[in-house]
C-alpha positions in Angstrom: 119.4 77.2 78.9 119.6 80.6 77.1 121.3 83.7 78.6 118.0 85.4 79.2 116.7 82.4 81.2 119.9 82.4 83.3 119.4 86.1 84.1 115.8 85.6 85.0 116.7 82.6 87.3 119.4 84.7 89.0 116.9 87.5 89.6 114.4 85.1 91.2 117.1 83.6 93.4 118.1 87.1 94.5 114.5 88.1 95.4 114.1 84.9 97.5 117.3 85.7 99.3 116.0 89.2 100.1 112.7 87.8 101.4 114.7 85.4 103.7 116.7 88.4 105.1 113.4 90.3 105.8 113.8 92.8 103.0 110.7 92.7 100.9 110.1 94.7 97.7 107.5 97.4 97.9 104.4 96.2 96.0 104.1 99.3 93.8 107.7 99.2 92.8 107.4 95.4 91.9 104.8 96.2 89.3 107.0 98.8 87.6 109.2 97.7 84.6 112.8 97.2 85.3 115.1 100.1 84.8 112.5 102.8 85.6 114.1 105.3 88.0 111.4 107.3 89.7 111.8 110.3 91.9 110.9 108.6 95.3 111.6 110.9 98.2 109.7 109.2 101.1 109.6 105.6 102.2 106.0 104.3 101.9 106.6 101.8 104.8 108.0 104.0 107.6 107.8 107.5 106.1 111.6 108.1 106.4 113.4 110.4 104.0 116.8 108.8 104.5 117.0 106.9 101.1 120.3 105.5 99.9 121.3 104.7 96.3 123.2 101.4 96.2 125.0 101.7 92.8 126.6 98.2 93.1 123.2 96.5 93.2 121.3 99.2 91.3 118.8 99.7 94.2 117.2 102.5 96.1 117.0 101.4 99.8 115.4 103.0 102.9 118.2 103.4 105.4 115.7 103.2 108.3 113.7 100.1 107.7 115.7 98.5 104.8 112.8 98.5 102.3 113.9 98.3 98.6 112.0 101.1 96.9 113.4 100.7 93.4 115.6 98.1 91.7 117.5 97.8 88.5 117.6 101.5 88.0 119.8 102.9 85.2 122.9 105.0 86.0 122.6 107.9 83.6 126.0 109.3 84.4 129.1 108.8 82.2 131.0 105.6 82.2 134.3 107.4 82.9 135.5 109.0 86.1 137.3 112.3 86.5 139.2 113.6 89.6 139.6 117.3 88.6 138.1 119.9 86.3 140.7 119.4 83.5 140.1 115.7 83.3 136.3 116.3 83.2 136.6 118.8 80.4 138.9 116.5 78.4 136.7 113.4 78.8 133.3 115.0 78.2 131.9 114.4 74.8 129.2 117.0 74.6 129.1 120.3 72.7 128.3 123.8 73.8 124.9 124.5 75.4 122.0 125.7 73.4 121.8 129.5 73.2 119.2 131.9 71.8 121.9 134.4 70.9 122.8 132.5 67.7 120.2 132.3 65.0 120.3 128.5 64.8 120.5 128.2 68.6 124.1 126.9 68.4 123.1 123.6 67.0 124.9 123.8 63.6 128.5 123.0 62.8 131.3 125.3 61.7 134.3 124.5 59.5 137.3 126.2 61.1 139.2 128.8 59.1 142.5 127.3 60.0 143.7 124.8 57.3 144.6 122.0 59.8 143.1 118.6 60.4 142.0 117.1 63.7 145.5 116.2 64.7 146.8 119.8 64.1 148.7 118.9 60.9 148.6 121.3 58.0 146.3 120.2 55.2 148.0 119.6 51.8 147.6 122.1 49.0 145.7 119.4 47.0 142.9 119.3 49.6 142.9 123.0 50.5 140.7 124.1 47.5 138.2 121.4 48.4 138.1 122.6 52.0 137.6 126.2 50.8 134.6 125.2 48.8 133.2 123.2 51.7 133.6 126.2 54.0 131.9 128.5 51.5 128.9 126.2 51.0 128.6 125.7 54.8 128.3 129.4 55.3 125.6 129.6 52.6 123.6 126.6 53.9 123.8 127.8 57.5 121.7 130.9 56.7 119.2 129.6 54.2 116.3 132.0 54.1 115.3 135.6 54.8 114.2 135.0 58.4 117.5 133.4 59.3 119.4 136.2 57.7 117.4 138.7 59.7 118.0 136.8 62.9 121.7 136.4 62.2 122.2 140.1 61.6 120.0 141.2 64.5 121.5 138.8 67.1 125.1 139.8 66.1 124.0 143.5 66.6 122.6 142.6 70.0 125.8 140.9 71.0 127.8 143.9 69.8 125.7 146.4 71.9 125.7 144.1 74.9 129.5 143.8 74.8 129.9 147.6 74.5 127.6 148.0 77.6 129.3 145.2 79.6 126.0 143.3 80.1 126.0 139.8 81.6 125.0 136.7 79.8 121.4 136.4 81.1 120.6 139.9 79.7 121.8 138.8 76.3 119.7 135.7 76.3 116.6 137.6 77.5 117.1 140.2 74.7 117.4 137.4 72.1 114.2 135.8 73.3 112.4 139.2 73.1 113.6 139.8 69.6 112.6 136.2 68.5 109.1 136.8 69.9 108.9 140.1 67.9 109.9 138.2 64.8 107.3 135.4 65.4 104.6 138.0 65.8 105.7 139.9 62.6 106.5 143.1 64.5 109.7 143.8 62.5 108.0 144.7 59.2 108.3 148.4 58.5 110.9 149.0 61.2 114.7 148.9 61.2 116.4 145.8 62.6 118.8 147.9 64.6 115.9 149.8 66.3 114.0 146.6 67.3 117.3 145.0 68.5 118.1 148.1 70.6 114.5 148.2 72.0 114.7 144.4 72.9 118.0 145.0 74.7 116.5 147.9 76.7 113.5 145.7 77.6 115.8 142.9 78.7 117.8 145.2 80.9 114.7 146.2 82.7 113.4 142.6 83.0 116.7 141.4 84.5 117.0 144.4 86.9 120.3 145.6 85.2 118.9 149.0 84.2 120.5 151.1 81.4 119.1 154.4 80.3 117.9 155.1 76.7 120.8 157.4 76.2 123.3 154.7 77.1 121.6 152.3 74.6 121.5 155.0 72.0 125.2 155.6 72.3 126.2 152.1 71.3 123.4 151.6 68.8 123.0 153.0 65.3 119.6 154.6 65.9 118.4 157.6 67.8 117.0 157.7 71.3 113.6 158.7 70.0 113.3 155.7 67.7 114.4 153.2 70.4 111.8 154.6 72.8 109.0 154.5 70.2 109.9 150.9 69.2 110.2 149.8 72.8 106.7 151.1 73.6 105.3 149.3 70.6 106.9 145.9 71.2 106.2 146.0 75.0 102.5 146.7 74.2 102.3 144.0 71.5 104.2 141.3 73.4 102.5 142.1 76.7 105.7 142.8 78.6 104.7 143.8 82.2 107.7 146.0 83.2 107.6 148.1 86.4 109.2 151.5 86.4 112.9 151.6 87.1 113.8 152.2 90.7 116.5 154.8 91.6 118.1 152.3 93.9 119.0 150.0 90.9 121.4 152.7 89.6 123.2 153.4 92.9 125.7 150.5 92.9 126.9 151.2 89.3 127.1 155.0 89.9 129.0 154.5 93.2 131.4 152.1 91.5 132.0 154.6 88.7 132.8 157.3 91.3 135.1 155.0 93.3 133.0 155.4 96.5 133.0 153.0 99.4 130.2 150.7 100.5 129.3 153.1 103.4 128.4 155.8 100.9 126.3 153.4 98.9 124.4 152.1 102.0 123.7 155.7 103.1 122.4 156.6 99.6 120.1 153.6 99.6 118.8 154.7 103.0 118.1 158.2 101.7 116.2 156.7 98.7 114.2 154.5 101.0 113.1 157.4 103.1 112.3 159.4 99.9 110.2 156.5 98.5 108.2 156.3 101.7 107.4 160.0 101.4 106.7 159.7 97.6 109.4 162.1 96.7 110.7 159.9 93.8 107.4 159.6 91.9 107.3 161.7 88.7 111.0 162.3 88.6 113.8 160.7 86.6 115.3 157.7 88.5 118.9 158.6 87.4 118.6 162.2 88.7 117.2 161.1 92.1 119.9 158.4 92.4 122.6 160.9 91.5 121.3 163.4 94.1 121.2 160.7 96.8 124.8 159.7 96.1 125.8 163.4 96.1 124.3 163.9 99.6 125.7 160.6 100.9 129.2 161.5 99.7 129.1 164.8 101.6 127.7 163.2 104.8 130.3 160.4 104.7 133.3 162.7 104.1 134.0 161.4 100.6 132.9 164.5 98.8 132.3 164.4 95.0 131.5 167.5 93.0 128.2 167.8 91.2 130.1 167.7 87.8 131.7 164.4 88.7 128.4 162.8 89.7 126.6 164.3 86.7 129.2 162.8 84.3 128.8 159.3 85.7 125.0 159.5 86.0 124.4 161.0 82.6 122.4 164.0 83.9 123.0 167.7 84.2 124.3 169.6 87.2 121.1 171.5 87.4 119.1 168.3 87.8 121.3 167.1 90.6 121.1 170.6 92.3 117.3 170.6 92.1 116.8 167.0 93.3 119.3 167.2 96.2 117.7 170.5 97.5 114.2 168.7 97.4 115.6 165.7 99.3 117.5 167.7 101.8 114.5 169.9 102.5 111.9 167.2 102.8 114.0 164.7 104.7 115.5 167.4 107.1 119.1 166.6 106.0 121.6 169.3 107.0 124.3 169.7 104.3 127.4 171.8 105.0 128.9 172.8 101.7 
């Protein structure tokens, strides 16, 4: 008797034993090939959702009625066990996750600049020249055509600007996706790479609700504010980016943090902006100026007074703008301010 026949016989004996115990296989599951793990969430027999995975027998069993919903499913987890984070990191055999912020999405290899082998020992001078040649050709092969060179330069520029602005990872990924879409639709031709990269970063900031002004983007980029705005309008129209106008409330947490104000001031400023929005006092006005005026009023009402110059420096607007906006808000919302 062969090994396969023995396994088949054992399986038949096991099914007969289950039938004797009153645990019958579900008819639909019996027809499925062995090892197919389906996403069953409800027992077809009793409608219970209390399903238990029996990893010793490789079965999915209903805890209420005992029906076997799936058998011989595959455990797709690792064959090793880890009891803390360090063990898990040491035993895992996967690389870094795929990312759009690298031109090849992080799927290529890199030869390290340190002249050491996998055990940390120094490489002999005999093999060092060969390693140098391998490293040089690896760099050349990794960026093979003009499109990849364009992406490599633009994405490194995006990463530099995002780092200077302190933007989170999701904004960088979104900006990289916007830039890649612009490259695929051939929107880069005739425009500077830096300008399109800065416009993509500005669009990503608005998409992810982490607003940055055009002036802030222009400070860390190598192009002017005018070019960034013009390129942003062009790519948003061509790519069909549906971006809502920036709300003044999106700027309040960052401005309050820059001024060192407490949460009470921030909450009161948000309440002022909410009342102003209901009376349509924010439409047609710059969101940063309105947010700065609300923070200025809130700081006075909360007893943590900040001068117009301090608020203007953090918000990137002029003192005249804050003065005009806070007078409008105070007059329309009947807020009494004692200077």
